[in-house]
C-alpha positions as CSV (number, residue, x, y, z in Angstrom):
1,M,102.4,33.5,24.3
2,A,105.2,30.8,23.9
3,A,107.0,33.3,21.4
4,S,106.4,36.2,24.3
5,R,107.9,33.8,27.0
6,L,110.9,33.1,24.7
7,F,111.4,37.0,23.7
8,L,111.5,39.0,26.8
9,P,114.4,36.7,28.0
10,A,116.0,37.2,24.9
11,V,116.1,40.9,25.0
12,G,116.9,40.9,28.6
13,M,120.2,38.2,28.0
14,F,120.8,41.1,24.7
15,C,120.8,43.9,27.0
16,I,122.9,42.4,29.7
17,M,125.4,41.4,27.4
18,A,125.4,45.0,25.4
19,A,126.3,46.4,28.9
20,T,129.4,44.5,29.4
21,I,131.5,45.0,26.1
22,P,135.1,44.3,27.0
23,A,137.4,47.6,26.3
24,H,138.8,46.0,23.0
25,A,135.3,46.6,21.7
26,G,136.5,49.7,19.2
27,A,134.3,51.8,21.7
28,G,137.1,54.5,22.4
29,I,138.1,55.1,26.3
30,E,137.0,58.4,27.9
31,V,138.6,59.6,31.0
32,V,138.6,62.7,33.0
33,M,141.0,65.0,33.9
34,N,143.2,64.1,36.8
35,E,141.5,60.7,37.3
36,A,141.8,57.5,36.7
37,K,139.8,54.9,35.3
38,I,140.6,50.9,35.3
39,I,140.6,48.9,32.5
40,R,140.4,44.8,32.7
41,L,142.4,43.4,29.9
42,T,140.7,40.5,28.5
43,H,144.5,38.3,28.5
44,P,147.5,39.1,30.4
45,A,149.5,41.6,28.7
46,D,153.2,41.9,28.5
47,T,153.6,45.4,27.0
48,V,152.1,48.5,27.1
49,V,151.9,51.8,25.1
50,I,150.5,54.8,25.4
51,G,151.0,57.3,22.5
52,N,151.0,60.3,23.9
53,P,152.3,60.0,27.6
54,A,151.5,64.4,28.4
55,I,148.0,63.5,27.3
56,A,147.5,59.9,29.0
57,D,149.2,57.6,31.7
58,A,149.0,53.8,31.8
59,T,150.0,52.1,35.3
60,V,150.6,48.4,35.8
61,Q,148.6,47.2,38.3
62,D,149.1,43.1,37.3
63,A,149.2,41.5,33.9
64,S,145.4,42.1,33.4
65,T,144.7,45.5,34.8
66,V,145.7,48.9,33.8
67,V,145.5,52.1,34.9
68,L,145.0,54.9,32.8
69,T,145.4,58.8,34.5
70,G,144.2,61.8,32.8
71,K,147.2,64.2,32.2
72,G,146.5,66.4,29.4
73,F,143.0,67.5,27.2
74,G,143.2,65.9,24.0
75,V,143.3,62.0,22.3
76,T,146.3,59.8,21.5
77,N,146.4,55.8,21.8
78,F,146.0,53.1,24.1
79,V,148.1,49.9,23.3
80,A,148.6,46.1,25.0
81,L,150.5,43.3,23.9
82,D,150.7,39.8,24.5
83,E,154.1,37.9,25.1
84,A,153.8,37.1,21.4
85,G,153.5,40.9,20.0
86,R,149.6,40.3,19.2
87,P,147.5,43.5,20.3
88,I,145.2,42.6,23.0
89,I,143.6,46.3,22.8
90,D,144.5,49.3,21.0
91,E,142.1,52.1,21.9
92,Q,142.1,55.5,21.4
93,I,141.8,57.3,24.7
94,T,140.0,60.9,25.0
95,V,140.9,62.8,28.1
96,V,137.8,65.0,28.8
97,R,137.4,68.5,31.6
98,Q,135.5,67.3,34.7
99,N,132.3,69.2,34.4
100,A,130.0,67.8,37.0
101,S,129.7,70.5,40.0
102,T,132.0,73.0,37.9
103,V,131.2,76.4,37.1
104,R,132.8,78.9,34.8
105,I,133.0,82.6,35.4
106,Y,133.7,84.7,32.1
107,R,135.4,88.1,32.5
108,R,136.2,90.2,29.8
109,S,138.9,88.0,28.5
110,E,139.2,86.2,31.4
111,V,138.1,82.8,32.2
112,Q,137.8,81.8,36.1
113,T,137.2,78.1,36.7
114,M,135.8,77.2,40.1
115,S,135.2,73.8,41.6
116,C,132.0,73.7,43.6
117,S,131.6,70.0,46.1
118,P,129.3,71.7,48.1
119,Y,131.4,75.5,48.1
120,C,132.5,77.3,45.5
121,E,136.5,77.6,45.5
122,S,139.3,78.4,42.8
123,A,139.9,75.0,40.7
124,Y,143.0,73.4,40.6
125,K,144.5,74.0,37.4
126,N,147.6,71.8,36.0
127,T,149.7,72.8,32.9
128,A,147.4,71.8,30.5
129,E,144.5,73.2,31.7
130,K,146.3,76.6,32.1
131,S,147.8,76.5,28.3
132,S,144.3,75.3,27.2
133,E,142.5,78.0,29.1
134,A,145.6,80.8,27.0
135,E,144.7,79.4,24.0
136,M,140.9,79.9,24.4
137,N,141.4,83.7,25.6
138,A,143.8,83.7,22.3
139,R,140.9,83.9,19.8
């Protein structure tokens, strides 16, 4: 009985700790195309670097807050350094397509993407989406 009183709170604390792992834990960062994701750093950053700025962009809000924006499909990395040049975070960023409320219509070699929220309309396509679609159609 005493063991179960200790076991349940321990499991609860483990679940809470697992849900609040900081961004530098090595899980990678997933950003949806044309959307922003706020990254809270554990220490103030002096330098912020994006490996490929055609895939993602970083905007520094303050020394401990960076906003990542997905610009093109693909994988790149995000590095933040402190004032001594030590890495605070070095993570892979994956920019993905928004699939919720999206419908794709395939007609022979043509693909049309519709955004349905709640009515379906042709979705806006940036340059990365157009080139991705052209590559898919070329196959």
